[in-house]
N, C-alpha and C positions, 0 to 999 in steps of 0.2 A: 194609597199609596203616591198613586198618581194623579187622583182629582184633589186631593189634601195640598204637594208640590204646585199642582200650577195653580190652588183658589189660593194660596199661600203668595204667589209671586202676584199675581192681578189685585188683590187686597192691599198691596204695598209692603210686605214683606215685616207684619207690625205683629202677627199672632204669632202666638206661644203654644204650647211650651217648646223653646230651643233645643239645642246638646246643651250639653251640662257644660258650663264655663268655670273657671277655677283663676282667681286674682288674686293677687299678696298686696290688699289695699293699707295706706297710713288714715292714722286716726287723723281726721278736724281738726285745728289749732287753734288756741286762742285766738292766733293772729290776724287768721281771717276776720273776726267779728272788726277791725280796726278799720274806722277812716285812714284816708290819704293825710290827714293833720294829725292822725296818732290817738283819736278820742274812739273812744273805748263803745261806740254807740250799739245798744243794742245787749252789750256786755253783761252789764247789772241795772239793763231795763232801758225802757226808752224814756228819755227826762221830758216835763212838760211844765213849763214854766207858770206861774201864778204869783201873787200880789198878796204878802201876807198883811195879815191885822195891822201890824204897825207900817204898813205900806210899803216894805222893800221888796224886791223882785226875787224870789227864790225858784228852785228846781224839782218839782216831787218827779220820784219813782214807780213809775204806775207797778202796784205789788213787790217790787223790790226783786224783780225775778234780774237773776243769770244771765239766763239766754232769752230769745223771742216766747215770748207769749209762757217761760217755762220757770217759776219758780227755783228750781234746782234746775245745772249744769248737764245738759244734757252727753252722752258720751256714745258718738255716731263718725259711723266712714261715709265716703258715696259711692255707690255702685250704678256703672253703668247700666241706665236700664232700658225700658220699662220689666223691671222685675217680676217674673212668673211665681216661682219660690224659692229657698233655701233649700237646697238639699245639704250642706255641712259644713258650721264654722270648726277651724281646727285653728286650737293655740297651745305651742308647746307639743305638740305632735298630737294634743288630746284633745276628743271633738267636746263640742260644745253642748250640752241640750239646751232642745227649741224651745224650751221655756225661757231661756237665757239672753236671747234676743228677739226683737220683732222689728219689722221690715215700714216706713213710712214713705211716703210719697213726698219726695219724687229720687227711689233709691237711695232711701236711710236706712242704712243699717244699725238701731237703737240698742245699746245695752242695757235689759231692762233687772241684772241682778244686782244692782249695785256695784258691780264692776265695771272697769271699761277694758277700753281694746287697747294692744302695744304701742307704743307711740314708736315703735322701729322694730326693723326684724332681719335675720341673714335672709338675707335673698340669693345667696346662693347657696344654700342647705335644704333638702327638700322637705314638703309638708310636714312629714311626720318625724320630723328631728328639732332639736330643741331651739328654742327664738325664732320662732316661724310664728306667721299668724297667716291661715288660708279659706277663702271662704268658695265656697263653691254652688254654685245657683246658675238656674234658666231664664231664660228673658223673652219677652214678649207680653203680648194681652189677653184675657183668658176668652174661651171661645163662648160666645153664649147660646142661645139655641137656636136662634136663625143661623148661625153661623155652623152647628151643627145638621141644620136641614139641609142649607146648600150643599155641603161636600157631600152630603148623602143623597139628594137627586144625584149630583154628577156622577156619584162610583154608580149609581145605578143605571144612566146613561151610557158608559163606559160597558159595562158588565155585561148589556143588553148587545152590544158586540160582539161576546166572544161564543162562540161557535158558529155563526154568521155565516154563509155560503164567503169567502172572501174578507172574512172581517178578521182581524187581530183585535179583540180586549176594545171593541168600541174605536178603533183607531183607522178604522178605513178610510181610503182616498173621499173626500168629498167631488158629487157629479159635478158634470159641469154644466150641467141643465141647472136651467132657474125659472122658464115655462113650457108649458104644457097646456096645447090647447085645440080640443078634440071635440066633433060632435055638439060645439056648442058651449061646452064646458072648460073654463081657464082657467089654469093651477097657474100660481107664481111663489116662488120659492125665495125666499132672500139670500142674497150672496154670502155665502159662509166668511170668506177673507174680507168681506166690509166688516163683517161682528167679529173677529175676532183683531183685525185692526185697528178698531175703539177697545179692547181688553175685556170684548164680552164671550160668552159661549153660546148663546142663544139660548140657552134653560133659562124660562120667567124667573123663576124661584132663585137661582144662582144668580141672575144679572140683575134683579132686586134687591140683593142682597151685597152683591160689588157697587152699585152705582150708592146705594146708603154708607158703605164704612167707607171705601173709593170715590168720589164720585170725580176728585180731579184726574181719577188713574194717573195716579203718583206710583214711580216704582219702588220706591223704599221713604220710608217716613221721614221727616223732617229730623233735621237735627241742628242744636244752635252746640260753636265751639267755640272755647275762648282757649287762649293762648297762656292765661295764668294758672289755669285750674290745671292740678298732676292729678290723672287717671290711675286706677288701680294697676299693678303690674302684671300683666296677665302672658303666661307662657305660652310660648305658640309649637315649639319644636323639642325636645320630644314630648 
């Protein structure tokens, strides 16, 4: 757990899975596709102008799609991601089967059973009550083989300090000695404070992984906020 928490922070706090999050989203409305002028570009497919055989200009609708690249209207809600997995979807107090939905990037929860998400809900009621819509999911990027190998090496390094004299599970104080010279042999050790200040731990595999996934040493993933976008309601307490 110590190795996991430290590498999660050093890698930019992006990898999951996180603790479960329960949100109460609102379904995306058709008006989101409208431009400021009120023209629904993309609602019935993008229009392509062309000249007919009679010499008149006309607009052709690509495939007659009702939404972007889809010949049928998609019922979807936006989840703040990245979405690691969906644990449950509750509608009117009943849990929806996993086959009834899927998750598309970036964090779109799409209904696939010919149904649709509720337009509104009773925000004052509990998730197991009538007239509610709650989604419980986890965030974070999935761990690949390199991430598993890195945390394994770091955990092994910490475990080697357990049971040794003066040790406390690998968390011993670093010696102040950085250079030794005796009988013609000189040994120089890296200053651990410099390594830690650069967001590294001093282990080859771990540091290579950190450089690959977080070369800019970011403290968290970058985000773009919009004052016009309404994120799903999330209960903080109790």
